[in-house]
C-alpha positions as CSV (number, residue, x, y, z in Angstrom):
1,M,139.4,113.0,102.6
2,D,137.6,111.5,105.5
3,Y,134.3,113.4,105.5
4,G,133.3,111.9,108.8
5,K,135.9,113.9,110.7
6,I,135.3,117.4,109.3
7,M,132.1,119.2,109.8
8,G,130.5,122.4,108.6
9,C,128.3,124.5,110.8
10,E,126.2,127.6,110.4
11,I,125.2,129.2,113.7
12,S,122.9,132.1,114.5
13,F,122.9,133.3,118.2
14,I,119.7,135.4,118.9
15,P,119.4,137.1,122.3
16,I,115.8,137.3,123.5
17,K,114.5,140.1,125.8
18,S,118.1,141.5,126.0
19,N,119.1,145.0,127.0
20,D,122.6,144.5,125.8
21,Y,122.2,142.2,122.7
22,I,125.2,143.7,120.8
23,N,127.6,142.9,123.5
24,E,126.1,139.4,123.9
25,I,126.5,138.8,120.1
26,N,130.0,140.1,120.3
27,E,130.8,137.8,123.2
28,V,129.7,134.8,121.2
29,L,131.8,136.0,118.2
30,A,134.8,136.2,120.4
31,I,134.3,132.7,121.7
32,I,134.1,131.5,118.1
33,A,137.2,133.5,117.1
34,G,139.1,132.1,120.2
35,S,138.2,128.5,119.1
36,G,140.9,128.6,116.4
37,L,138.4,127.0,113.9
38,S,137.9,128.4,110.4
39,H,135.0,130.8,110.4
40,T,133.3,133.5,108.4
41,V,131.0,136.0,110.1
42,G,128.0,137.1,108.1
43,A,125.1,139.5,108.7
44,M,122.7,136.9,110.0
45,S,124.9,133.9,110.9
46,T,128.5,132.6,111.2
47,A,129.9,129.7,109.1
48,I,132.4,127.5,110.9
49,S,134.2,124.5,109.7
50,G,136.7,122.0,111.3
51,D,137.0,118.9,113.4
52,K,133.6,117.7,114.5
53,E,134.6,117.2,118.1
54,R,136.0,120.6,118.3
55,L,132.8,122.1,116.7
56,F,130.5,120.2,119.1
57,S,132.7,121.4,122.0
58,L,132.4,125.0,120.8
59,I,128.6,124.8,120.6
60,Q,128.6,123.5,124.2
61,E,131.0,126.3,125.3
62,I,128.8,129.0,123.7
63,Y,125.7,127.5,125.4
64,T,127.3,127.1,128.8
65,K,128.9,130.6,128.8
66,M,125.7,132.4,127.7
67,E,123.0,130.5,129.5
68,D,123.2,132.5,132.7
69,K,123.8,135.9,130.9
70,T,120.8,136.1,128.7
71,L,117.8,134.3,127.3
72,F,118.5,133.2,123.7
73,S,117.8,131.1,120.7
74,M,120.6,129.4,118.9
75,Q,119.9,128.1,115.5
76,L,122.4,125.5,114.0
77,K,122.8,123.9,110.6
78,L,125.3,121.0,110.6
79,S,126.7,119.3,107.6
80,N,129.3,116.6,106.8
81,I,129.8,117.9,103.3
82,C,129.1,121.7,103.1
83,G,132.1,123.7,104.1
84,C,134.1,120.5,104.7
85,S,136.9,120.8,102.2
86,K,140.4,121.3,103.6
């Protein structure tokens, strides 16, 4: 396996000063689900794995779609070994 092409990511999207944080989180989860990447939603974060270019594109898509809707913090953990098995 070429570990340089597959990446694991753990993402936490945290709306700040939001009046509608549940819908904002659900919107981010819908973006992730629509990406076609393998993902597991947890209570505090979502684990995603797949092609690194698609993952970086997904992170940019989330940021771009949400930046005008709410103030937020997005915490990311990236790995080229964790969650990288096919």
